[in-house]
LUMROVO-258646 format. One record per residue (C-alpha): z, y, x; residue in three letters. Coordinates in steps of 0.25 Angstrom, whole numbers. Example, Ala and Ser with C-alpha at 12.3 -4.5 7.8 and 13.67 -1.06 7.14 Angstrom:
2
<node w="31" v="-18" u="49" code="ALA"/>
<node w="29" v="-4" u="55" code="SER"/>
//
This chain:
419
<node w="583" v="268" u="232" code="MET"/>
<node w="584" v="278" u="243" code="PHE"/>
<node w="580" v="271" u="257" code="PRO"/>
<node w="590" v="278" u="266" code="HIS"/>
<node w="604" v="277" u="270" code="ALA"/>
<node w="615" v="288" u="266" code="GLN"/>
<node w="629" v="290" u="272" code="PRO"/>
<node w="640" v="288" u="263" code="LYS"/>
<node w="645" v="303" u="264" code="THR"/>
<node w="645" v="315" u="255" code="VAL"/>
<node w="636" v="326" u="256" code="LEU"/>
<node w="641" v="340" u="258" code="ARG"/>
<node w="637" v="354" u="260" code="LEU"/>
<node w="642" v="361" u="273" code="ASP"/>
<node w="646" v="375" u="273" code="ALA"/>
<node w="634" v="380" u="280" code="SER"/>
<node w="625" v="376" u="268" code="ALA"/>
<node w="614" v="387" u="264" code="ALA"/>
<node w="620" v="386" u="250" code="PHE"/>
<node w="634" v="382" u="248" code="ALA"/>
<node w="640" v="374" u="237" code="PHE"/>
<node w="654" v="376" u="234" code="PRO"/>
<node w="663" v="368" u="243" code="ALA"/>
<node w="667" v="357" u="232" code="ARG"/>
<node w="667" v="345" u="242" code="GLY"/>
<node w="654" v="336" u="243" code="PRO"/>
<node w="641" v="340" u="238" code="LEU"/>
<node w="638" v="326" u="234" code="VAL"/>
<node w="649" v="315" u="233" code="ASN"/>
<node w="641" v="303" u="236" code="VAL"/>
<node w="645" v="292" u="246" code="ALA"/>
<node w="633" v="282" u="244" code="GLU"/>
<node w="619" v="283" u="247" code="PRO"/>
<node w="615" v="285" u="232" code="ARG"/>
<node w="609" v="296" u="223" code="ARG"/>
<node w="620" v="306" u="219" code="ARG"/>
<node w="624" v="308" u="205" code="LYS"/>
<node w="627" v="322" u="199" code="LEU"/>
<node w="641" v="321" u="200" code="TRP"/>
<node w="640" v="317" u="215" code="ASP"/>
<node w="636" v="332" u="217" code="PHE"/>
<node w="645" v="343" u="220" code="SER"/>
<node w="648" v="352" u="207" code="THR"/>
<node w="641" v="363" u="215" code="SER"/>
<node w="628" v="356" u="213" code="LEU"/>
<node w="629" v="353" u="199" code="HIS"/>
<node w="624" v="367" u="193" code="CYS"/>
<node w="611" v="366" u="202" code="SER"/>
<node w="609" v="351" u="198" code="ILE"/>
<node w="611" v="353" u="183" code="VAL"/>
<node w="604" v="366" u="182" code="GLY"/>
<node w="591" v="361" u="190" code="THR"/>
<node w="590" v="347" u="187" code="CYS"/>
<node w="593" v="346" u="172" code="LEU"/>
<node w="585" v="353" u="161" code="THR"/>
<node w="594" v="361" u="151" code="LEU"/>
<node w="590" v="352" u="138" code="PRO"/>
<node w="594" v="339" u="147" code="ALA"/>
<node w="607" v="346" u="152" code="LEU"/>
<node w="611" v="351" u="138" code="ARG"/>
<node w="609" v="336" u="133" code="LYS"/>
<node w="618" v="331" u="144" code="VAL"/>
<node w="628" v="341" u="141" code="VAL"/>
<node w="627" v="339" u="126" code="GLY"/>
<node w="630" v="324" u="128" code="LYS"/>
<node w="643" v="327" u="137" code="SER"/>
<node w="649" v="338" u="129" code="ILE"/>
<node w="643" v="336" u="115" code="GLY"/>
<node w="631" v="343" u="109" code="PRO"/>
<node w="640" v="353" u="101" code="ALA"/>
<node w="647" v="358" u="114" code="ALA"/>
<node w="634" v="362" u="119" code="ILE"/>
<node w="627" v="367" u="106" code="ALA"/>
<node w="629" v="382" u="109" code="ASN"/>
<node w="630" v="382" u="125" code="GLN"/>
<node w="620" v="389" u="133" code="SER"/>
<node w="611" v="383" u="143" code="ASP"/>
<node w="620" v="388" u="154" code="HIS"/>
<node w="632" v="382" u="147" code="GLU"/>
<node w="625" v="369" u="147" code="ILE"/>
<node w="622" v="370" u="162" code="HIS"/>
<node w="636" v="373" u="166" code="LYS"/>
<node w="641" v="361" u="157" code="GLU"/>
<node w="631" v="352" u="164" code="GLY"/>
<node w="636" v="357" u="178" code="VAL"/>
<node w="650" v="354" u="174" code="ARG"/>
<node w="646" v="340" u="168" code="LEU"/>
<node w="638" v="336" u="181" code="ALA"/>
<node w="651" v="335" u="189" code="SER"/>
<node w="656" v="323" u="181" code="THR"/>
<node w="653" v="309" u="186" code="ALA"/>
<node w="653" v="303" u="172" code="GLY"/>
<node w="649" v="306" u="158" code="GLY"/>
<node w="642" v="320" u="158" code="ALA"/>
<node w="639" v="319" u="173" code="GLY"/>
<node w="632" v="306" u="171" code="LYS"/>
<node w="624" v="311" u="159" code="LEU"/>
<node w="619" v="323" u="168" code="LEU"/>
<node w="616" v="313" u="179" code="GLN"/>
<node w="608" v="304" u="170" code="LYS"/>
<node w="600" v="316" u="164" code="ALA"/>
<node w="596" v="320" u="179" code="LEU"/>
<node w="592" v="307" u="183" code="GLU"/>
<node w="584" v="305" u="171" code="ALA"/>
<node w="577" v="318" u="172" code="GLU"/>
<node w="574" v="317" u="187" code="HIS"/>
<node w="571" v="302" u="188" code="ALA"/>
<node w="557" v="304" u="193" code="ALA"/>
<node w="562" v="314" u="204" code="ALA"/>
<node w="573" v="304" u="208" code="ILE"/>
<node w="563" v="293" u="209" code="ARG"/>
<node w="554" v="302" u="218" code="ARG"/>
<node w="566" v="305" u="228" code="PHE"/>
<node w="570" v="290" u="229" code="GLU"/>
<node w="560" v="289" u="240" code="SER"/>
<node w="567" v="299" u="249" code="ALA"/>
<node w="576" v="294" u="261" code="ALA"/>
<node w="579" v="308" u="268" code="THR"/>
<node w="582" v="322" u="265" code="PRO"/>
<node w="568" v="325" u="270" code="ALA"/>
<node w="562" v="316" u="260" code="ASP"/>
<node w="570" v="322" u="249" code="ILE"/>
<node w="566" v="336" u="252" code="LEU"/>
<node w="552" v="332" u="251" code="THR"/>
<node w="553" v="326" u="238" code="LEU"/>
<node w="561" v="337" u="233" code="TRP"/>
<node w="550" v="347" u="237" code="ARG"/>
<node w="540" v="338" u="230" code="GLU"/>
<node w="548" v="338" u="218" code="SER"/>
<node w="549" v="354" u="218" code="ARG"/>
<node w="534" v="355" u="220" code="ALA"/>
<node w="532" v="346" u="208" code="MET"/>
<node w="541" v="355" u="200" code="GLY"/>
<node w="552" v="345" u="198" code="ASP"/>
<node w="563" v="353" u="205" code="VAL"/>
<node w="574" v="347" u="196" code="ALA"/>
<node w="570" v="332" u="198" code="GLY"/>
<node w="569" v="335" u="213" code="GLY"/>
<node w="582" v="342" u="214" code="TYR"/>
<node w="590" v="331" u="207" code="TRP"/>
<node w="583" v="320" u="215" code="ALA"/>
<node w="585" v="327" u="229" code="ALA"/>
<node w="599" v="330" u="226" code="LEU"/>
<node w="603" v="317" u="222" code="THR"/>
<node w="596" v="309" u="233" code="HIS"/>
<node w="605" v="302" u="243" code="PRO"/>
<node w="598" v="308" u="255" code="ALA"/>
<node w="599" v="322" u="251" code="THR"/>
<node w="608" v="329" u="261" code="ASP"/>
<node w="615" v="343" u="261" code="THR"/>
<node w="604" v="350" u="269" code="THR"/>
<node w="593" v="345" u="258" code="LEU"/>
<node w="602" v="348" u="247" code="LEU"/>
<node w="604" v="362" u="251" code="LYS"/>
<node w="589" v="364" u="254" code="GLN"/>
<node w="585" v="358" u="240" code="ILE"/>
<node w="595" v="367" u="233" code="PHE"/>
<node w="590" v="379" u="240" code="GLY"/>
<node w="575" v="376" u="236" code="GLU"/>
<node w="579" v="375" u="221" code="ILE"/>
<node w="587" v="388" u="222" code="HIS"/>
<node w="575" v="395" u="228" code="MET"/>
<node w="566" v="389" u="218" code="LEU"/>
<node w="575" v="394" u="206" code="SER"/>
<node w="573" v="409" u="212" code="HIS"/>
<node w="557" v="407" u="212" code="LEU"/>
<node w="557" v="402" u="198" code="VAL"/>
<node w="566" v="414" u="193" code="GLY"/>
<node w="554" v="424" u="194" code="ALA"/>
<node w="545" v="414" u="186" code="ALA"/>
<node w="556" v="412" u="176" code="ASN"/>
<node w="556" v="426" u="173" code="ARG"/>
<node w="541" v="426" u="170" code="ALA"/>
<node w="543" v="414" u="161" code="ASP"/>
<node w="553" v="421" u="153" code="ILE"/>
<node w="544" v="433" u="151" code="ARG"/>
<node w="533" v="423" u="147" code="ARG"/>
<node w="543" v="416" u="138" code="LEU"/>
<node w="546" v="430" u="131" code="ALA"/>
<node w="531" v="432" u="128" code="ASP"/>
<node w="529" v="418" u="123" code="LEU"/>
<node w="541" v="419" u="113" code="GLU"/>
<node w="534" v="432" u="108" code="GLN"/>
<node w="521" v="426" u="108" code="GLU"/>
<node w="527" v="413" u="100" code="ASN"/>
<node w="533" v="422" u="90" code="VAL"/>
<node w="520" v="429" u="87" code="ARG"/>
<node w="512" v="416" u="87" code="LEU"/>
<node w="523" v="410" u="77" code="SER"/>
<node w="522" v="422" u="68" code="GLU"/>
<node w="506" v="421" u="68" code="LYS"/>
<node w="506" v="406" u="65" code="VAL"/>
<node w="516" v="409" u="54" code="GLU"/>
<node w="507" v="419" u="48" code="ARG"/>
<node w="494" v="411" u="49" code="GLN"/>
<node w="501" v="399" u="43" code="GLU"/>
<node w="506" v="407" u="31" code="SER"/>
<node w="492" v="413" u="29" code="ARG"/>
<node w="486" v="399" u="30" code="LEU"/>
<node w="496" v="393" u="20" code="ARG"/>
<node w="492" v="404" u="10" code="SER"/>
<node w="477" v="403" u="12" code="MET"/>
<node w="478" v="387" u="11" code="VAL"/>
<node w="486" v="389" u="-3" code="THR"/>
<node w="475" v="399" u="-8" code="GLU"/>
<node w="464" v="390" u="-4" code="ARG"/>
<node w="470" v="378" u="-11" code="ASP"/>
<node w="472" v="386" u="-23" code="ALA"/>
<node w="457" v="390" u="-22" code="ARG"/>
<node w="453" v="376" u="-20" code="ILE"/>
<node w="461" v="371" u="-33" code="MET"/>
<node w="454" v="382" u="-42" code="ARG"/>
<node w="440" v="379" u="-37" code="LEU"/>
<node w="442" v="364" u="-40" code="GLN"/>
<node w="447" v="367" u="-53" code="ALA"/>
<node w="435" v="376" u="-56" code="MET"/>
<node w="425" v="366" u="-51" code="LEU"/>
<node w="432" v="355" u="-59" code="ALA"/>
<node w="431" v="363" u="-72" code="GLU"/>
<node w="417" v="368" u="-69" code="THR"/>
<node w="412" v="353" u="-66" code="THR"/>
<node w="419" v="347" u="-78" code="SER"/>
<node w="415" v="357" u="-89" code="ALA"/>
<node w="405" v="354" u="-98" code="ALA"/>
<node w="390" v="360" u="-96" code="PRO"/>
<node w="392" v="375" u="-99" code="ALA"/>
<node w="384" v="382" u="-110" code="PRO"/>
<node w="373" v="391" u="-105" code="THR"/>
<node w="382" v="404" u="-108" code="ASP"/>
<node w="392" v="398" u="-97" code="ARG"/>
<node w="381" v="397" u="-86" code="ASP"/>
<node w="385" v="410" u="-80" code="GLY"/>
<node w="400" v="407" u="-80" code="GLU"/>
<node w="397" v="393" u="-73" code="VAL"/>
<node w="389" v="400" u="-62" code="GLU"/>
<node w="400" v="410" u="-60" code="GLU"/>
<node w="409" v="398" u="-58" code="LEU"/>
<node w="400" v="392" u="-48" code="ARG"/>
<node w="399" v="404" u="-40" code="ALA"/>
<node w="414" v="405" u="-40" code="LEU"/>
<node w="415" v="391" u="-36" code="VAL"/>
<node w="406" v="394" u="-24" code="ALA"/>
<node w="413" v="407" u="-20" code="SER"/>
<node w="426" v="400" u="-20" code="LEU"/>
<node w="421" v="388" u="-12" code="SER"/>
<node w="415" v="397" u="-1" code="SER"/>
<node w="429" v="404" u="-1" code="LYS"/>
<node w="435" v="391" u="0" code="LEU"/>
<node w="426" v="386" u="12" code="ASP"/>
<node w="430" v="400" u="19" code="ARG"/>
<node w="445" v="398" u="17" code="GLU"/>
<node w="444" v="384" u="22" code="SER"/>
<node w="438" v="389" u="35" code="ALA"/>
<node w="448" v="400" u="36" code="ARG"/>
<node w="459" v="390" u="34" code="ARG"/>
<node w="453" v="381" u="45" code="THR"/>
<node w="453" v="393" u="54" code="LYS"/>
<node w="467" v="397" u="51" code="LEU"/>
<node w="472" v="382" u="53" code="GLU"/>
<node w="466" v="383" u="67" code="THR"/>
<node w="472" v="396" u="70" code="GLN"/>
<node w="486" v="391" u="66" code="GLN"/>
<node w="484" v="379" u="75" code="ALA"/>
<node w="481" v="388" u="87" code="ASN"/>
<node w="492" v="397" u="84" code="LEU"/>
<node w="502" v="385" u="83" code="ARG"/>
<node w="496" v="379" u="96" code="ALA"/>
<node w="498" v="393" u="103" code="GLU"/>
<node w="513" v="394" u="97" code="THR"/>
<node w="517" v="380" u="102" code="GLN"/>
<node w="511" v="384" u="116" code="THR"/>
<node w="519" v="397" u="116" code="ALA"/>
<node w="532" v="389" u="112" code="ARG"/>
<node w="529" v="378" u="123" code="GLU"/>
<node w="527" v="389" u="134" code="GLU"/>
<node w="540" v="396" u="129" code="ARG"/>
<node w="548" v="383" u="129" code="ASP"/>
<node w="543" v="381" u="143" code="THR"/>
<node w="547" v="395" u="148" code="ALA"/>
<node w="560" v="393" u="142" code="VAL"/>
<node w="563" v="380" u="148" code="ASP"/>
<node w="558" v="386" u="162" code="ALA"/>
<node w="567" v="398" u="160" code="LYS"/>
<node w="579" v="391" u="157" code="ASP"/>
<node w="577" v="380" u="167" code="ARG"/>
<node w="575" v="390" u="178" code="LEU"/>
<node w="587" v="398" u="174" code="ALA"/>
<node w="596" v="386" u="175" code="GLU"/>
<node w="591" v="382" u="189" code="GLU"/>
<node w="592" v="396" u="194" code="LEU"/>
<node w="606" v="398" u="189" code="ALA"/>
<node w="610" v="384" u="194" code="ALA"/>
<node w="605" v="386" u="208" code="LEU"/>
<node w="609" v="401" u="210" code="GLU"/>
<node w="624" v="396" u="208" code="ASP"/>
<node w="622" v="387" u="220" code="TYR"/>
<node w="613" v="396" u="230" code="MET"/>
<node w="622" v="409" u="231" code="GLN"/>
<node w="626" v="405" u="246" code="ALA"/>
<node w="611" v="407" u="250" code="ASP"/>
<node w="612" v="422" u="248" code="ALA"/>
<node w="623" v="424" u="259" code="SER"/>
<node w="615" v="414" u="269" code="ALA"/>
<node w="612" v="421" u="282" code="PRO"/>
<node w="597" v="425" u="285" code="ALA"/>
<node w="589" v="414" u="293" code="THR"/>
<node w="576" v="414" u="300" code="GLN"/>
<node w="564" v="415" u="292" code="PRO"/>
<node w="559" v="402" u="287" code="LEU"/>
<node w="545" v="403" u="293" code="LEU"/>
<node w="548" v="412" u="305" code="SER"/>
<node w="535" v="412" u="313" code="GLY"/>
<node w="527" v="404" u="304" code="GLN"/>
<node w="513" v="407" u="298" code="THR"/>
<node w="511" v="405" u="283" code="PHE"/>
<node w="497" v="404" u="277" code="LEU"/>
<node w="495" v="406" u="262" code="TYR"/>
<node w="482" v="402" u="256" code="VAL"/>
<node w="478" v="407" u="242" code="GLY"/>
<node w="488" v="413" u="232" code="GLY"/>
<node w="488" v="424" u="223" code="ARG"/>
<node w="487" v="439" u="228" code="ALA"/>
<node w="499" v="444" u="220" code="HIS"/>
<node w="509" v="434" u="227" code="THR"/>
<node w="504" v="435" u="242" code="LEU"/>
<node w="513" v="447" u="245" code="ALA"/>
<node w="525" v="440" u="241" code="ALA"/>
<node w="521" v="427" u="247" code="ILE"/>
<node w="518" v="434" u="260" code="LYS"/>
<node w="532" v="441" u="260" code="GLU"/>
<node w="539" v="428" u="257" code="ALA"/>
<node w="532" v="421" u="269" code="VAL"/>
<node w="535" v="433" u="278" code="SER"/>
<node w="550" v="432" u="274" code="ALA"/>
<node w="550" v="418" u="278" code="ALA"/>
<node w="545" v="423" u="292" code="GLY"/>
<node w="531" v="418" u="292" code="ALA"/>
<node w="517" v="425" u="294" code="LEU"/>
<node w="509" v="425" u="281" code="PHE"/>
<node w="494" v="422" u="281" code="LEU"/>
<node w="486" v="422" u="268" code="HIS"/>
<node w="472" v="416" u="264" code="HIS"/>
<node w="467" v="419" u="250" code="ASP"/>
<node w="463" v="404" u="248" code="GLY"/>
<node w="448" v="406" u="246" code="GLY"/>
<node w="448" v="419" u="237" code="LEU"/>
<node w="442" v="428" u="247" code="ASP"/>
<node w="445" v="423" u="260" code="GLU"/>
<node w="436" v="412" u="266" code="ALA"/>
<node w="443" v="398" u="269" code="THR"/>
<node w="437" v="399" u="283" code="SER"/>
<node w="449" v="408" u="286" code="LEU"/>
<node w="459" v="397" u="283" code="LEU"/>
<node w="458" v="389" u="297" code="PRO"/>
<node w="463" v="401" u="305" code="SER"/>
<node w="474" v="404" u="295" code="LEU"/>
<node w="479" v="390" u="294" code="ILE"/>
<node w="478" v="390" u="310" code="GLY"/>
<node w="488" v="401" u="310" code="ARG"/>
<node w="497" v="396" u="299" code="ALA"/>
<node w="510" v="387" u="300" code="ASP"/>
<node w="510" v="384" u="285" code="VAL"/>
<node w="499" v="385" u="275" code="VAL"/>
<node w="502" v="387" u="259" code="ALA"/>
<node w="493" v="388" u="248" code="PHE"/>
<node w="495" v="389" u="232" code="PRO"/>
<node w="486" v="378" u="225" code="VAL"/>
<node w="484" v="387" u="213" code="ASP"/>
<node w="478" v="399" u="220" code="CYS"/>
<node w="468" v="394" u="232" code="ILE"/>
<node w="454" v="389" u="232" code="SER"/>
<node w="452" v="374" u="233" code="HIS"/>
<node w="443" v="376" u="246" code="ASN"/>
<node w="454" v="384" u="252" code="ALA"/>
<node w="466" v="374" u="249" code="MET"/>
<node w="457" v="362" u="254" code="PHE"/>
<node w="454" v="370" u="267" code="THR"/>
<node w="469" v="374" u="269" code="VAL"/>
<node w="473" v="359" u="267" code="LYS"/>
<node w="462" v="354" u="277" code="ARG"/>
<node w="465" v="365" u="288" code="LEU"/>
<node w="480" v="363" u="287" code="CYS"/>
<node w="479" v="348" u="289" code="LYS"/>
<node w="470" v="349" u="300" code="GLN"/>
<node w="479" v="360" u="307" code="ALA"/>
<node w="492" v="352" u="303" code="GLN"/>
<node w="497" v="365" u="296" code="LYS"/>
<node w="506" v="363" u="284" code="PRO"/>
<node w="500" v="368" u="271" code="PHE"/>
<node w="507" v="369" u="258" code="VAL"/>
<node w="500" v="369" u="244" code="PRO"/>
<node w="509" v="378" u="235" code="LEU"/>
<node w="509" v="375" u="219" code="PRO"/>
<node w="506" v="390" u="216" code="SER"/>
<node w="503" v="403" u="222" code="SER"/>
<node w="517" v="409" u="218" code="SER"/>
<node w="527" v="414" u="228" code="LEU"/>
<node w="536" v="403" u="225" code="ALA"/>
<node w="528" v="392" u="231" code="GLY"/>
<node w="528" v="400" u="244" code="VAL"/>
<node w="543" v="402" u="244" code="LEU"/>
<node w="546" v="387" u="242" code="ARG"/>
<node w="536" v="384" u="254" code="LEU"/>
<node w="543" v="394" u="263" code="LEU"/>
<node w="557" v="388" u="259" code="LYS"/>
<node w="552" v="374" u="262" code="ALA"/>
<node w="543" v="377" u="274" code="TRP"/>
<node w="553" v="377" u="286" code="PRO"/>
<node w="558" v="363" u="281" code="ALA"/>
<node w="544" v="357" u="280" code="LEU"/>
<node w="537" v="364" u="291" code="ARG"/>
<node w="537" v="353" u="302" code="PRO"/>
<node w="526" v="343" u="302" code="ASN"/>
<node w="520" v="346" u="288" code="THR"/>
<node w="506" v="348" u="283" code="VAL"/>
<node w="507" v="349" u="268" code="ALA"/>
<node w="520" v="354" u="262" code="ILE"/>
<node w="523" v="354" u="247" code="ASP"/>
<node w="529" v="367" u="243" code="ALA"/>
//
């Protein structure tokens, strides 16, 4: 399945690792060139794997099968996570259930990584998975691949740690949005309930009126010809029937309008509930990932200062939004690079791009905030000049930070880079 040879040794982390795992023997205890099982990893990795690669519902299901549904009925998500980490170290029973769940959840990612033969191949596939949003699948597939060595494992683990910090800020906005959605959902639910109650009352009243009208019409139709002295009474009844028929038409139209409003309110409520559920899932997942990764990256804070990542380089950013430019410039400068900017065709002419690209060592542009003409011009000029260019998925600071971290490893002989 994997076209490469592997030495029959165990993979260990040395004492100079940028982030240190507890000294509990080998990190991966595998003596054959095969994909690693969950229990092959040191217990120091289980928290990261369980917290990142399994959703809470899936983890709760596996733990429930292992220790019984009654035992987990009142356990919090954090308690379920700790129990999952404990069970991960067992080679049978619960450990096999966790392994099976991970393999099933990330089968597509595992198949994508089968073509990798070297750590460099795995790193490329990992970056592609991360760009597609499949962080959990890429992490599991890379971690369990036979070709993953200590250096690559540290690098991938470090990138996940930094990603957890970047999504934390977005998570706070999601929490605020969730509170607003919950309040809006309560308001919409109460409005729907009032409308439904009013509609039921109106329908009941309408049906009663219809029955009375039908009875009156039947009585008038079946009655014998009225004497002359009853002509006035018949005319009054006819006028009453006409008036009631007109009212019935108006009530029917009103009912149709109310039913339409009710359907719209139900759709709005469903949308709000779906947005709330999505925000809750995102909040819970990000909180678990952040907690798991923080536990194993504490050593980074004490690491000695190093030379800036892009010392002496020139970074050209084309497009973007005005309110993020200051933060992006600060991040690029902190990495040791000179920051250049072109607004992507908003006010500045694309004719300025050739000279800017000629000065740059790397060019990046957010695909969501750049004119089509400027984007095509950047790609064409960079390819002609053999300058690397990076299409960023958004104009946020997070995309630039990921690029700055990945750039030193990807810089040589690269024209287009996936950030």
